[in-house]
C-alpha positions in Angstrom: -34.5 4.3 -63.0 -33.6 7.5 -61.1 -31.3 10.3 -62.1 -29.1 11.8 -59.3 -28.0 15.3 -59.9 -24.5 16.4 -59.0 -25.5 19.4 -56.9 -28.1 17.4 -55.0 -25.5 14.8 -54.1 -22.9 17.3 -53.1 -25.2 19.5 -51.0 -26.6 16.4 -49.3 -23.2 15.3 -48.2 -22.3 18.8 -47.0 -25.6 19.2 -45.1 -25.1 15.8 -43.4 -21.7 16.7 -42.2 -22.8 20.0 -40.8 -25.8 18.2 -39.2 -23.7 15.6 -37.4 -21.1 18.2 -36.2 -23.7 19.6 -33.8 -26.5 17.0 -33.4 -25.7 13.8 -31.5 -27.8 10.9 -32.5 -30.7 10.9 -30.0 -30.2 7.2 -29.3 -26.7 8.2 -28.1 -28.0 11.0 -25.9 -30.6 8.7 -24.3 -27.9 6.1 -23.7 -25.5 8.5 -22.0 -28.4 9.9 -19.9 -29.4 6.4 -18.8 -25.8 5.7 -17.8 -25.7 9.1 -16.0 -28.7 8.3 -13.9 -27.4 5.0 -12.6 -23.7 6.0 -12.2 -22.4 5.8 -8.6 -19.0 7.4 -9.1 -19.3 11.2 -8.6 -16.4 11.9 -10.9 -17.7 9.8 -13.8 -21.2 11.2 -13.2 -19.9 14.8 -13.5 -18.1 13.8 -16.7 -21.3 12.5 -18.3 -23.1 15.6 -17.1 -20.6 17.8 -19.0 -21.0 15.6 -22.1 -24.8 15.9 -22.0 -24.8 19.7 -21.3 -22.3 20.2 -24.1 -24.5 18.1 -26.4 -27.5 20.3 -25.8 -25.5 23.5 -26.2 -24.2 22.3 -29.5 -27.7 21.4 -30.7 -28.8 24.9 -29.7 -25.8 26.8 -31.0 -25.1 24.8 -34.1 -21.4 24.5 -33.1 -19.2 21.4 -33.0 -19.6 18.8 -30.3 -15.9 18.2 -30.3 -13.0 20.3 -31.5 -11.8 17.2 -33.4 -14.4 17.3 -36.1 -13.0 14.1 -37.5 -11.9 12.3 -40.6 -14.9 11.7 -42.8 -15.9 8.1 -43.6 -18.7 7.5 -46.2 -20.4 4.2 -47.0 -22.2 4.3 -50.4 -24.7 1.8 -51.7 -25.4 2.7 -55.3 -28.3 1.1 -57.0 -27.6 -0.6 -60.3 -30.4 1.4 -62.0 -29.1 4.8 -60.9 -27.9 7.3 -63.5 -25.9 10.4 -62.7 -26.4 13.9 -64.1 -22.9 14.9 -63.2 -19.6 16.0 -64.6 -17.6 15.0 -61.5 -16.8 11.5 -60.4 -18.7 10.2 -57.3 -15.5 10.3 -55.3 -14.9 13.9 -56.3 -18.5 14.8 -55.5 -18.2 13.3 -52.0 -15.0 15.3 -51.4 -16.6 18.5 -52.7 -19.4 17.9 -50.1 -16.7 17.5 -47.4 -15.0 20.7 -48.6 -18.2 22.7 -48.4 -19.1 21.4 -45.0 -15.8 22.0 -43.4 -15.4 25.5 -44.7 -19.0 26.7 -44.0 -18.7 30.3 -42.7 -21.4 29.9 -40.1 -19.9 26.8 -38.6 -16.3 26.3 -39.6 -15.1 22.8 -38.8 -11.5 22.0 -38.0 -9.4 20.7 -40.8 -7.4 17.8 -39.5 -6.4 15.8 -42.6 -2.8 15.7 -43.5 -1.4 14.7 -46.9 1.9 12.8 -47.2 1.3 11.1 -43.9 4.8 9.5 -43.7 6.5 12.6 -44.9 5.8 16.3 -44.7 2.3 15.7 -43.2 0.8 18.9 -44.7 -2.7 19.9 -43.9 -5.1 19.8 -46.9 -6.9 22.8 -45.4 -10.4 21.5 -46.1 -10.5 18.1 -44.4 -10.4 16.2 -47.7 -10.1 13.5 -48.8 -12.8 11.4 -47.2 -12.4 7.6 -46.8 -15.1 6.1 -49.1 -16.5 2.6 -49.3 -18.6 1.6 -52.3 -21.1 -1.2 -52.8 -23.2 -1.7 -56.0 -26.6 -3.0 -55.1 -30.0 -3.7 -56.7 -32.4 -0.8 -57.1 -32.7 2.8 -58.1 -31.5 4.7 -55.0 -28.2 5.8 -53.6 -28.0 5.2 -49.8 -25.3 7.2 -48.0 -24.0 6.7 -44.4 -21.8 9.6 -43.3 -19.6 9.6 -40.2 -16.9 11.9 -38.8 -14.5 10.0 -36.6 -12.2 11.7 -34.1 -8.5 10.7 -34.0 -8.5 10.0 -30.3 -10.9 7.1 -30.7 -9.7 6.0 -34.1 -6.2 5.6 -32.7 -7.4 3.0 -30.3 -8.6 0.6 -33.0 -7.3 -2.9 -32.5 -6.9 -5.9 -34.8 -5.9 -9.5 -34.3 -5.9 -12.8 -36.2 -7.2 -15.3 -33.6 -7.1 -19.0 -33.8 -10.5 -20.4 -34.7 -10.7 -22.0 -31.2 -9.9 -18.8 -29.3 -12.4 -16.8 -27.3 -13.5 -13.5 -28.8 -14.8 -12.3 -25.5 -11.5 -13.1 -23.7 -9.6 -11.1 -26.4 -11.8 -8.1 -26.0 -11.7 -8.1 -22.2 -7.9 -8.4 -22.4 -7.6 -5.6 -25.0 -9.9 -2.9 -23.9 -7.8 -1.9 -20.8 -4.8 -1.5 -23.1 -6.8 1.2 -25.0 -6.7 3.6 -22.0 -9.3 6.3 -21.9 -8.2 8.2 -25.0 -11.2 7.0 -26.9 -13.4 9.0 -24.6 -15.8 6.5 -23.0 -18.6 6.1 -22.6 -19.1 5.1 -26.2 -19.7 2.1 -28.4 -17.4 -0.7 -29.5 -17.7 -1.9 -33.1 -16.5 -5.3 -34.0 -15.9 -6.8 -37.4 -15.5 -10.6 -37.3 -14.4 -12.8 -40.2 -13.6 -12.2 -43.9 -10.0 -11.1 -44.2 -8.0 -8.6 -42.2 -9.2 -5.6 -44.2 -12.7 -6.9 -44.4 -12.9 -7.2 -40.6 -11.8 -3.5 -40.3 -14.4 -2.3 -42.7 -17.1 -4.3 -41.0 -16.1 -2.9 -37.6 -16.4 0.7 -38.8 -19.6 0.0 -40.6 -21.2 -1.5 -37.5 -20.8 1.8 -35.8 -23.3 3.4 -38.2 -26.1 1.5 -36.4 -28.2 3.0 -33.5 -27.8 2.0 -29.9 -30.3 -0.8 -29.3 -28.7 -3.1 -26.8 -31.4 -2.6 -24.2 -34.1 -3.8 -26.7 -31.9 -6.8 -27.5 -31.6 -7.6 -23.8 -35.3 -7.4 -23.2 -36.3 -9.7 -26.1 -33.3 -12.0 -25.7 -30.6 -13.0 -28.2 -31.6 -15.0 -31.3 -28.1 -15.9 -32.6 -24.5 -16.1 -31.6 -23.7 -12.6 -32.7 -26.4 -11.2 -30.4 -25.2 -13.4 -27.6 -21.7 -12.0 -28.1 -22.9 -8.4 -28.0 -24.4 -9.0 -24.6 -21.5 -11.0 -23.3 -18.9 -8.4 -24.4 -20.9 -5.4 -23.1 -21.3 -7.0 -19.6 -17.7 -8.1 -19.5 -16.3 -4.7 -20.5 -18.5 -2.8 -18.1 -17.4 -5.1 -15.3 -13.8 -3.8 -15.9 -14.8 -0.6 -14.1 -13.0 1.7 -16.5 -16.0 4.1 -16.5 -16.6 7.5 -18.1 -13.4 9.2 -19.2 -11.5 6.3 -17.5 -12.2 7.7 -14.1 -13.8 4.4 -12.8 -17.5 3.7 -12.8 -20.4 1.5 -13.9 -20.6 2.3 -17.6 -17.7 2.1 -20.0 -19.6 1.1 -23.1 -23.2 2.0 -24.1 -23.5 -0.7 -26.8 -21.5 -3.3 -28.7 -22.1 -3.6 -32.4 -21.0 -6.5 -34.5 -20.9 -7.3 -38.2 -19.6 -10.6 -39.4 -18.6 -12.3 -42.7 -17.6 -15.8 -43.8 -13.9 -16.5 -43.3 -11.2 -19.0 -44.1 -11.3 -22.3 -42.1 -7.9 -21.5 -40.6 -8.7 -17.9 -39.7 -10.6 -15.7 -37.2 -9.9 -12.1 -38.1 -11.2 -9.6 -35.5 -11.1 -5.8 -35.6 -12.4 -3.6 -32.8 -13.0 0.1 -33.3 -14.4 2.3 -30.5 -16.7 5.3 -31.0 -16.2 8.1 -28.6 -18.4 10.5 -26.6 -18.6 12.6 -29.8 -20.4 9.9 -31.8 -21.3 11.5 -35.1 -23.1 9.7 -38.0 -26.3 9.9 -40.0 -27.6 8.4 -43.2 -29.9 9.5 -46.1 -31.2 8.2 -49.4 -31.4 9.9 -52.8 -33.8 8.8 -55.5 -33.6 11.7 -58.0 -36.3 13.8 -56.3 -33.8 16.4 -54.9 -31.3 16.7 -52.1 -31.7 14.9 -48.8 -33.8 16.5 -46.1 -32.4 15.9 -42.6 -34.9 16.5 -39.8 -33.4 18.2 -36.7 -34.2 16.5 -33.4 -36.3 18.4 -30.9 -34.5 20.1 -28.1 -37.0 18.4 -25.8 -35.2 15.1 -26.6 -32.2 16.3 -24.4 -32.5 15.7 -20.7 -32.3 18.6 -18.2 -28.9 18.0 -16.6 -26.8 20.4 -14.7 -23.1 20.3 -13.6 -23.0 21.1 -10.0 -19.9 22.7 -8.4 -19.6 21.3 -4.9 -18.7 23.4 -1.8 -15.3 21.7 -1.6 -14.4 22.5 -5.2 -11.1 24.4 -5.4 -10.8 27.6 -7.4 -7.3 28.2 -8.7 -5.7 31.4 -10.0 -3.2 30.3 -12.7 -1.6 33.7 -12.6 -0.4 33.3 -9.0 -0.4 29.5 -8.3 2.7 28.2 -6.7 4.4 24.8 -6.6 3.7 24.6 -2.9 0.0 25.1 -3.6 -0.1 22.5 -6.3 1.3 19.9 -3.8 -1.9 20.0 -1.8 -4.1 19.0 -4.7 -5.6 15.5 -4.4 -6.3 12.9 -7.2 -9.9 13.0 -8.3 -10.5 16.5 -6.9 -12.4 19.0 -9.1 -10.5 22.2 -9.8 -11.9 25.4 -11.4 -9.1 27.1 -13.4 -9.0 30.9 -13.7 -6.4 33.1 -15.3 -3.9 32.5 -18.2 -2.7 29.2 -19.6 -0.7 28.3 -22.6 -1.7 25.7 -25.3 0.4 23.3 -27.2 0.1 19.8 -28.6 2.1 17.4 -30.8 3.6 19.8 -33.4 4.3 22.5 -30.9 6.0 20.1 -28.5 8.1 18.7 -31.3 9.3 22.2 -32.3 10.0 23.1 -28.7 12.1 20.0 -28.1 14.0 20.6 -31.4 14.8 24.2 -30.2 15.9 23.0 -26.8 18.1 20.4 -28.4 19.7 23.1 -30.5 20.3 25.4 -27.5 17.7 27.9 -28.8 15.5 30.1 -26.6 11.8 29.1 -26.7 9.4 31.8 -27.9 7.4 31.4 -24.7 8.4 31.2 -21.0 6.9 28.0 -19.5 8.3 28.5 -16.0 5.5 28.0 -13.4 2.9 27.9 -16.2 0.2 25.4 -17.2 -0.1 24.1 -20.8 -3.3 22.8 -22.3 -3.2 20.1 -25.0 -5.7 21.4 -27.5 -6.2 22.3 -31.1 -9.2 24.5 -31.2 -11.8 25.1 -33.9 -11.6 28.5 -35.5 -14.1 31.0 -34.0 -17.2 32.3 -35.7 -19.2 35.5 -35.0 -18.3 37.0 -31.7 -16.6 33.9 -30.3 -13.2 34.2 -28.6 -12.4 30.7 -29.8 -14.3 27.8 -31.2 -14.9 24.5 -29.4 -11.7 23.7 -27.6 -11.8 20.3 -25.8 -8.6 18.4 -24.8 -6.6 16.1 -27.0 -5.2 12.8 -25.9 -2.4 13.5 -23.4 -0.4 10.3 -23.9 0.9 11.6 -27.3 2.9 14.2 -25.3 4.4 11.7 -22.9 7.7 11.3 -24.7 8.3 15.1 -24.5 7.1 15.5 -20.9 10.3 15.0 -18.9 12.5 17.2 -21.1 10.0 20.0 -21.3 9.3 20.1 -17.6 13.0 19.9 -16.6 14.2 22.3 -19.2 11.5 25.0 -18.7 10.1 24.7 -15.2 6.6 23.9 -16.6 4.3 23.3 -13.5 1.2 21.7 -14.9 -0.4 20.1 -18.0 -4.1 19.7 -19.0 -5.3 17.1 -21.4 -7.6 14.2 -22.1 -7.4 10.7 -20.5 -4.5 9.1 -18.7 -0.8 9.5 -18.7 1.7 6.7 -19.3 4.4 5.6 -16.9 7.1 7.7 -18.5 5.1 10.9 -18.0 3.9 9.9 -14.5 7.5 9.4 -13.4 8.5 12.8 -14.8 5.6 14.5 -13.1 6.4 12.8 -9.8 10.2 13.5 -10.0 9.6 17.2 -10.7 6.5 17.8 -8.4 4.4 18.8 -11.4 0.7 18.0 -11.9 -1.5 16.7 -14.6 -5.2 17.8 -14.9 -7.9 16.1 -17.0 -10.6 18.0 -19.0 -13.5 16.0 -20.3 -13.3 14.8 -23.8 -16.5 15.3 -25.7 -17.4 18.6 -24.0 -15.5 21.0 -26.3 -18.1 23.7 -26.8 -18.8 23.8 -23.0 -15.1 24.2 -22.4 -14.8 27.0 -24.9 -17.4 29.0 -23.0 -14.9 29.2 -20.1 -12.3 30.9 -22.4 -12.6 34.6 -22.2 -9.6 35.6 -24.4 -7.3 33.8 -26.9 -4.1 35.0 -28.5 -1.6 33.2 -30.6 1.9 33.6 -29.0 4.1 31.3 -31.1 4.3 29.0 -34.2 1.3 30.6 -36.0 2.3 28.5 -39.1 1.0 25.5 -37.2 -2.6 26.7 -37.5 -4.7 25.0 -34.8 -1.5 23.5 -33.3 0.0 26.9 -32.7 0.8 28.0 -29.1 -2.0 30.2 -27.8 -2.5 31.9 -24.5 -6.0 31.4 -23.2 -7.6 33.3 -20.4 -10.2 31.2 -18.6 -12.8 31.6 -16.0 -13.9 28.6 -13.9 -12.8 25.9 -16.4 -13.6 22.6 -14.8 -10.8 19.9 -14.6 -10.0 16.9 -12.5 -6.7 16.3 -10.8 -5.6 13.2 -12.7 -1.9 12.8 -11.6 -0.8 14.6 -8.4 2.7 15.7 -7.5 3.3 12.3 -5.9 2.6 10.5 -9.1 -0.7 9.0 -8.0 -3.0 8.6 -11.1 -6.7 8.5 -10.8 -6.8 6.6 -14.1 -5.0 3.7 -12.2 -6.8 3.9 -8.9 -10.3 4.7 -10.1 -10.9 1.7 -12.5 -9.2 -0.7 -10.0 -11.5 0.5 -7.2 -14.7 0.3 -9.4 -13.8 -3.1 -10.8 -13.8 -4.4 -7.3 -17.0 -2.6 -6.4 -18.8 -4.0 -9.5 -17.4 -7.5 -8.8 -18.9 -7.4 -5.3 -22.3 -6.1 -6.7 -22.4 -8.8 -9.4 -21.3 -11.5 -7.0 
């Protein structure tokens, strides 16, 4: 029998969440580096370089890998012989650990959790509550798996009830392209197969707690149908040519994880959940001997990777850029932004559209300006702003035409692709959309030299800021003619891969 003390449990959860906010799992770092070394598409290679550089910077600076520090998911296996020396419930202890982690003064993490999700959607201010899964098992230990999952990748989760005779591989290959690039590839796909609908979803999420080991599996060979599926799905998805950040390339997924469970004879439930380039998870065990001790990885485990700015890279002054100048920008071109930009994402766009519909004047002038879809982490110490990577741009698609045509907005910056509605609006108004790398939030923040809230301060991290930036790297994703690199890039690389495989 072991006795788990309340403070030991709470501090272990808090320490684990701080730990994963700035330390990538080393198996993930190695997986990205291996993909980086073999990548043939320069744009995808540059994106992975930024991810790796950002990862090392976060490990050194103990700051978040991504500005979206996630919704916390905890898997608890509680031994039947465990006793608790605690006044709080286990659920309350988990949430107290989350609260302490996300409000830690040395590394404040962004509070993204909203209560009353179908109503007022009010921020709980401390990222609680967590999503907790319990299992009572034999033994006298408590095993804890902790993860922090970003909204961009969580939103791309897919579920289906297949017929028992249907092909799982075919469904995955058909479904992954519909996910776009908002889940920030390269990453992992977690699949839950069997059980019931809700069981498949939990299995998929739990599978993502495992380390990347697909290469070891490939070397020794599969020993059962699940292992065969992992290899089949990984090869088939990478042959789609989606690539890092959806720019086209050789590697879309680094591993495919699968957990299964017996199911009804008439059913084949499948859930697929992607993990993004900000993969964050760890685990620990408690046996009554004190709090968990998490051993930091060595900085030597990170590869020496640099992001090279080519001679043809275009430097742009946002303070003086003109519509005529923007028309010369080419899809896939790297641009370094300098000067002042505005920020604004879901809540700010909703408020601006409401004001426009009511005939009210906006609190900021968007004419000729660029707006960055971001919700930054609060700064600590002498930081101007905390990690400030892009959020998924498609969520702003429904606002795009009205905002551009009502305000004269010239450009937008965000993560991943734009949908047809936004692309049409961009083309019709000779605007432009630029893509920043998801999963490189701390690196991006170092390009921001000043940050000031201009409007909607009550929205917290969703307020409209004005950022001043120096050499912030972005890619031209949709040009003024409506050509999208997220359409042309994967199509090109799918053909290249098919020729190489053939």
